[in-house]
N, C-alpha and C positions, 0 to 999 in steps of 0.2 A: 568457625563450631568445633571442628576438628584440627587438634595442632599438628604441624609434623607430615604436614601433605605434601610436601616438597617434590618427593621422589614418586607420588603413587603414580603420575601420568605414565612414569618410565615403566614401573612396573605394571601397570595394564597393556603396556605395548610387549610384554614379556612374549616372544612367539617360539620360544623352546618347551617342545613337549615329549615327555618319557613315559609311554607305555608301559604296562607292566611287562616284564622279561616272559615271554610263554611258558619258559616252565616252571616258573614261579606262580605265575597263574593257574596253571592245569593242578597244583598243588596244595593252593592258599585255603586257610581254613574259610574263606570266606569269598568263594570264587564268584557269587550271583549278585549279580548288579539288580535285580529285582528285590532285594529286600530292601530296598530305601521306600519303594511304594507301597511293602506288602506293613513295613512299619507305618508308614504314615496314615494309611487306614484303618489301621488298629494300634495305636499305641503302647496302651493298655495292655494288649495282648501279649505284643513282641516284648515289653519289658518283664511280663510274667514268664514269658517261655525262658528269658536268660535269665530270672530269678529262680525260676526252677531247676538251674544247673548247680545249686549249691544245696548243702545238707541242711534240710531245717526239722526241727524238734518238731513243731508244730505249723502247718501251713497256714497261711492267711486266708483272711475272708473276704477282703475287698483288698483290688490292686491298689488304688490311688482314693483317698480324702485329700480332697484339695478346696479350702478354705481360704482365698489368698487374703494373704502371702504366706500363709502356712499350708505345708503339705506332709502327708503322712501316706509312706506308701505300705504295700504288702501288711496291712492293718489286720493285728492280730498273730503274726506268723511271730515264731520264737527258734532263734540260732545262737550259736554262737561264733565269731570270727577265729577266733585262736581255734576251737576245734575244726572249722571249715581250710583254714590255711595249713593243719598240722595231721589232726587225727584222721580225718577222712583219708590221707593217702597211706597211712598206717594199712589199711586192707587191702593195699594193691604192691603191686613191682615198685611203686615209690616208696616204698620203707628204705631201703639202702640206697638209695639214688640221693646226691648232694642237693640239698636246699640253698645253702648260702656257702660261697670260694669266699673266704674274706682274705684280703692281702693287707697288711699296713704298712705306713711308709717306710721304715727302718727294712724292711724287707719279710720279716716275717709272717707267716702266712697259716692258716687254717682251713680245712674241710667239716661243714655239718652237716649229718645227713637228716630227713625226714624224724628218726630215730633220734639222733643224737638230737635235734630241736627240740622235738616234744619233753624229753627228759629234762632239758634246761630249762624251757619254759615252766614248766611242772614243779622243778625245784624253785623258780625264782617266784612263782605264784604264791608257794607254800612260804615262803620267804617275808614276800612281802604281805601275808593275810597275819602273821608272827609279829609285824610292824603296826597291825591293826589296820590295815586297807581292807575295807569292805567294798560292797558292791554300790555305786553309787558316788563313791570318794574320784577326789582328782589327784594325779602324781603328776609331780612336774617332773620331766625328764630332761638331764642339760648334760650331754654327753658326747665324745668325738664319734667317728664311724667304728666303730667296734661292734664286735656280735653280740655282746650284750646290749647296744641299744635295740636291735628288733628284739631279743630276746624280752626285754624286760615294757615293751610294747606289748607283745601277746600276749604275758602272763599279766599287763593289765586286763585285757582283751578276757583275757580267761576267768579272772574274777570278777569281772566285770565295772572293774574303775575305769573313768575316763583318764586317758595320757596327755598331757601338754608337754610336746616335744617342744625345746629353746634351742632356736640352733647352738650350737658352742663358740661362733664368730661374736654374739653379743655380747654385753656389757654386764657389770655385777646391776646397775641401773633398771636396763631393760629388764633382765631375769628377773628382778625387784617386781616391777609392774605385775608381770606377766603370773610370779606366784600369787601376788596379793589380790588381782584380779579374781584367778580360778580359785584361790582359799584352798590348794594346796596342802595337804600336812605330809606326805612324803616328796623327797626332791632324792632323786638319782643321778648321779653325777660322777666324775672320776681325777683323780689328782691331778691329770694334764691328758693333753693327747699330743700326736706331731704334726709339726705344719712346718715345711719347708725346711728338715733338719731341726727345728727349736721347736721346743715343749709350750703349748698353749694351756696357761696356767689356770685351769677351768674350776677348782677346789677352792684357789684365791676368790675368784670371781663369786663360786656358791657361796662361801663365805662371809663374802660381803655384802651376799643380797640378802639374809636373813641376819642384819643384826637391828636392833630395836623389835619393834612389835612385829612378828610374822607367822602367820599358820604354821609354819613347816617344825614340825615336833621330831623327825626322823628324818638324817642324811646318810644314803646309801650308796658307799663310793667304791668306785672299781678302779683297783691299783694299775695303773696300764704304763708311767712312765717313773713310778718311782721315786717322787720330787715331791710328796708330801705328807708323809708318814709322819712329820711333826703338829701336822694339823689339824688331826685327828680332834673331836672334841667328846669328852670322857660324857656318855649318857644320852648323845644327841646323836655322833656319828656311828656307822657300822661299816666297816670293811663287806665287801659284796663276797668275797671269796670264804671269807667267816661263816657268813650268815649263809650260802650255799652248801657250806661241806656236811652237814647232816641232815638234810632237807629230805622229805619222800618226792620217790620219784613217779609218784603219780596225781593228779586234781583235776576233780570231777568238774568240767567246764559248766559255768554258770548258764541258764538259758536265758537270754537276754530278748525281751520284747523288739520286731524290728525297727521302733522308733527310742529305742532306750540310747544315751548318748556313746558311740564308739570313744571319739576325743575331739578336742577343741585343738585350733590351731591359729597362733596369735599372725593378724599379718596388719599392715602399715594401714593408717586409715589418714584420711586428709583432716580430722579435728586432733590428729596429736596423738590421742591414744588410742592404743592398740586395740584391735576388735580378736575377743573372742570365737573365731569362726565355728559354730556347734556343727556337727558330722554324727551321725545316726549310724544303727548297724547293716541292718538289712539294704536299704537301698545302697549307701554307699558300696558296698562291696558287691551288690550287682554290678554297679559302676564299672568299679574298677576291673572285677574278674571281665566283664564282656570284652573291656576296653584292651586288656593286656591280650588277651585273647584272638582279638580281631584284628586291630590298629600292628601290634607286632605278628600278625601272622606265628604264633607260638606253637611249635612243637616240643615234642615230650623229650628229644634229645638235644635241644637247644641248651646254650649256654651264653644266657641274656643279662649284658653288664649296662644299668642305668647309673650315669658319673656322680649323679646331683648329690645333697646330703642328704639325710633322713630327716634334717632339722627344718627342711623347705615339705609344700604340699606333693613334690614332684619325688621323694625319697619314700612318705609316707605309701603313697599308693601307688608306685613304679617300682621301689624297691621290696617293699616288704608284702603291703595286701595283697595287691592284684596279683605279681609273681607267683607267690607263695598258696593262695588260693587257686592257681591252675597249676601247681605242682611242680614248679617250673625249676632250675637252677640259675641263682640269682649271683651274680658280684658284687663286693663291697669291696671299695678302695677308701682308705683312712684320708691319705696324704695329698698334695698338690700333684698337679701334673706334670711340673718342673724341676723334679726332683726325686734321683741325685739331676737329672738329665731332661731334656726336653722330648723324649721318648718314653717317657716312663708310659702316659697310656699306651701307648702301640706294644711295647713290652707285655704289657699285663694284657691284651688283647693276643699275642702270639701265644704267654704263657697257657693262657687255659683257654685256647681256642674258641675264644670268643664269637657267636653268631650273631648277636644283634648289640648293637651301639646304641645308647639313647642319652645325647648329650645336648649344648647349649649352645646356641649361637655365638653368646660370647668368646667361649672355647676355640669354635671352628676359628673365630676370625682371628685369635691369637695362634693358633697353629697355622694359620695362612700366612702372618706375620713373621712366625720363626721359618718357616721354608719347607720344602719337601724333605729333604734328607735326612728328617727324625722320623716320618713314617717309614719311606724307603729303606729303612735301617732293616727291619721287622717284616715277618710272613701274616699277613692280617688276609689270607686266602679264605682264611672259617668264615670270616664276616659275610654273611646272606642279607641282612636288613639295618638301614641307620635312622635314626630318629633324632628329632629336633623337640627343642623345648624351653620355653620361658619368655619368649618373646619373637618377633620377627623375623625372619631369616632373610638375609639382602642375596639376591637370586647369584651373586659372583661368589660368595661363600657356600649357597647351596653348591655350586654347580665344582667348586672343589671339592667338598665334604664328597660329593659321588664320584668323584674322578680319581682324589688323592687318598682316600679312605676306604672307599667300597669299590676301589679299581674298576668303575664305570658297569658294575653288573648287580650292583644293589638300589634296593628303590628307597628311597628317603621320605618318611614319613614326617611332616612337617605339621605338629600339631598346636593347636590351640585350647586353653582352657585356662582355669584363674582357681585360688586356695579355695574359692567358694563354690565351683563347680563341683569339685570332689574328684572330676575323672575328665578324661579328656571329651570335647565336644564336637570341636571343629578337627577334620584330619580326613587324609585320604585312607581307603582302605586297598593295603597293598596288592592285591591281586585282582582290582577290579578299576581301580582310579590313575586315570594316565595324567601325571605329577607336571606341572609348573613349576620352577624354581622361583622361591618367593612365596607362593599362598599354599593356605593349610587347604586348599579345596573344598571340601564341601562339609556339612552338618554329618555326624556319626548318624547310623539309622534310627529313626525316634527320636530325633533334636530338631525342633523348630525355631531358626533363626531368624532375626531380619535385620534389614538397617534401615534405619527410620531418619528421618530430619527433625529440627527441634519441637514441629507443631505433632509429630507421633504419623506423619505419612511414610511410607515404604518409596524411598528414594528409585529404585528400579536400577538394571544395568547401565555399568558406568557412575554413578550417583555414589555420595560419600556422606557418611553419617555417623551415628551411635549404633553400635553392636547392641542388639537386646536378643533375648529368648523368649518366646512368644508362649510355651506351653512348659509344664512342670517338668522334671524327670528326677531318677532316683536316687542320684548321688548330692544333689543339693544342697547347701548348706539349708539347715535348719532355723537357724535365727543366729544374732549375736550374744555370746553367754552372759545372764544377766540383763540385756537392754534387748527386747523385744521392738522397741519403738526407735531406735537407730537402727536396726535391720529392714524395718518398715521405711525409714527417710534414707538409708544409703542407697537401699537398691530397688523400691517398688514404689518410689512417691513421683520419679519424671514420668512412666506413662502406666497407666492404670491396668494392673494386674499382667503388666509387664517386666521382666527382669531387665533389669538397666546393668550392662558390663563395665559400664568407663570406659570402654576401649572404643576409638574409632575406626572403621573399616570401610571399603567399598567391594561391591560384585561386580566383576568382569562380564563382559557380554556374552562367557560362557558359561555364567551360573558362578563360577570361580571367586571364593572368599580372599580376599587380602586384608590384614590386618596392619592398622596405621598405629597403633601403641594407645598410651592412656590421654584420656581428656580431662580427667582430674591432675592435683597437683601431690603424685605419688610418682616419684622417680622408680624408673627402674634399670636398676644397674646391676648390671652382669647376672640377670636375670633373678636378683631380688628386689623387692618390693619394699621402698625407703618414701616413709614420710615425711614431705618437706617441713611439718610443723614439728616433727621430732627433732631432723636437725636444727632448726631455728631454735628452738628451745634449747638446745644442747651450745649454741653457739652465745645467743642471749645469756645461760649461765653464768658466763664467764663475765667476771667484773670490769672489763674492758671494754664491752660492748652493750651499746644503747640500743640497737637494734637489728634483725637482720630478715634477709627472703632468702630463698633457696628455689632454684630449679634446675631443671635437665636439659642439657646441651646433647646435640648427637655426638657419638662418640664412635668410632669403626672399631673398636675391640670390645668395649663394655655394653654397645648400645646407648647409653646414656648415661651421662659426668657430673656430677652434683658440682652445679658451679654458686655459689654465696655471694650477696651483694649486704654488706655489713656497715652499718653507721657507729662508729666506734666514739667514747666520750669526750667533752670536750678536751680533757685535760691528758688526753692520750694521743701520742705520735705512730702514725702509720708506718710500719716499715715491714721488710720481707721476714725479720723474726719475729712479729707478731702474727702474722700470716703462717707461719710455722706452728708457733703457740696455739693459735685456734685451729688447727688442722689437727692437731694430736686434742685437743680438748675435746671434740668431738669425738674421735676416735677412742679414747677413753670413757666418754660419757656413754656412748652408745654404743661403737663397736666400730673396726677397722672398715667394714664394707662402708660407713656411711662417712668416709671423712672424705671432705670437698676437697677435690680436684684443682677447683680455683677460689680463690676468695680477692673479691676486689674491693675496695673502700667505695662508700658512698655518703657526700654529703648528707643527701637526702635523699627516700624510695619513693618509687614513683605509687602515688595513692587515689585512688577515687576520692571525692569529696567526704563520702561516709567514712572514710579512712580504712578501705579495704586496697591492701597492697595488689598491686596489677603483674602479678606472675608473667601475663601473658607479653607483655611489653621487656619485658627485663631476659626472655627468650629471644624475644627480637635481638636486644641487644648481645648475648651470649652468641648469637648463630650468626648476628652480622647481616639480619636479615632490614629489610625496609620496615620502618616504624609500623604497626598498626594503627588502629582506630585511637587515638588521644585525645577524644573530645570529653570522654567523661572522668579525665584527671583534674584533680583540683588545681595542679599548680603542671601544663605541660612541657615547662624548660625542663624540670628535672628530668626525665626520661632522654631529651635532646641534650644535657649535659652528661651524662651516662654515655650515651652515644658517642659524643666527643671524644671523651675519657678513654673508653673500654672497645669500642666498634672497629676498630682496625687490628685490634690483638689476634683477633681468632684465624 
């Protein structure tokens, strides 16, 4: 039922435990383990208390209106996210505190205080309004990791326009799909961004995405690399610096209903078409504000660095909205961890005296492979807390991270959540939780999770099954943009009135949660969710390919690697050159993150009698495992042939 469970028994036997350091626990934001029981007894009261830490223009009339699968939180309340992230801090000593410390890959850097951020966000809101953006509109943002990215997001929030941030590694085709689905009227992009010393051609991709029929009326362009001055389209394109030059430096924030859409963020789905996950205002900000404060034990003098890209939900919640709502100092970095050398992350930690570091297991495993010499070059004694996000972390990587990056003194908060959940749902509270390497430990207070079998029964300690969430939570997705039926089918159809996460999990005898990874056909590559259908569609788009099936196999660095099984057309010869061509075709069509690691040619693909490709069996082949049940195959000899051909390669 749940794939990739081979290592779970070893995980459940993990006997290394790490209690909170005494001094850390004494000063923790949440030092009281009784919070779990209080939240369980009165979850609505618990969440209302946390929502009350935000600034509201009007208080809510009702905490939760639950009409499964649709939830409304803090009904009737009015607030503005931009106001909560900026304006309210200007009334305090935080006015001149650093809000964002930004470093570009070439070494340029800038610091924005909360007063600076207020000025720039107000100018951007006025500028966007002058381009015709108003409350309820959608704005696509396709930018590198530059300060204009959070500024643009906060400006949209100030106006009441929903933003759709698209990761800068996506191709023009992927960008076009997201623009068309959201019907954005304005796109914000840049001439380019820096990555490993090269320039990512964002403006070219942006131009290619709006050819033909497009809803985009205006393109606002940040000059970052000086590489696209000749690409500006008269009448449509506007330079960011020109638009901002004479804008007023104040902008009254729109009073938004708690359930008004704040943003949509597209995530891969098993049907191929990306899903526009809708997050609203009050509940989302409550979840991100509370989890940032408690999970990261955020203090007034912390320098907090989440290494994610804002193009993913981790960047939305834990670079922009969560930290800024808490009045934190947040670090942003544009480039690669290995440019100009493999110690770039540690140089940044030392340079800005970072106290909290939140990164992905993929990165940690890469750092392990590179060796201790790189972190050893730098003084990282400022660090006091480490975090992990994006996929399950293996115990060896956890311990390496704790020892070599945290100096054996920093708690490691391993967090589980999704684009759809909006905020962290399973996590240690570092002041109270005894840690086990590789386990996300326990649900956040107020979150009720379970592990169920196929029939919907709780499997109990030691059992494996499907991870579900049994009651609504404030930061949950409200729907899939424009497709309520897909929302119901995707998340709420497996078990009645229970959210199906699509992840497998086990709970050990101590009640600790161990996440096993995806149970559907989405591949988790370096913490990025990639749809098998999207990659398969890109492969078949090549005129030499007849059919394709993709799966994820375990990869010690990336978590999962993309493996494609391809049937080519009769007049085409299999060759290494064709493999190279097809890999590049996918990278061009969707984006480099989706480039297959391995491509195998197959005369036929294993299918059921109804014609469904059995990816589970392809995973068995790619992983070198014994074949699972083949009785439903139309031709069992097909998978045996693949096993003989490729089974010994891994």
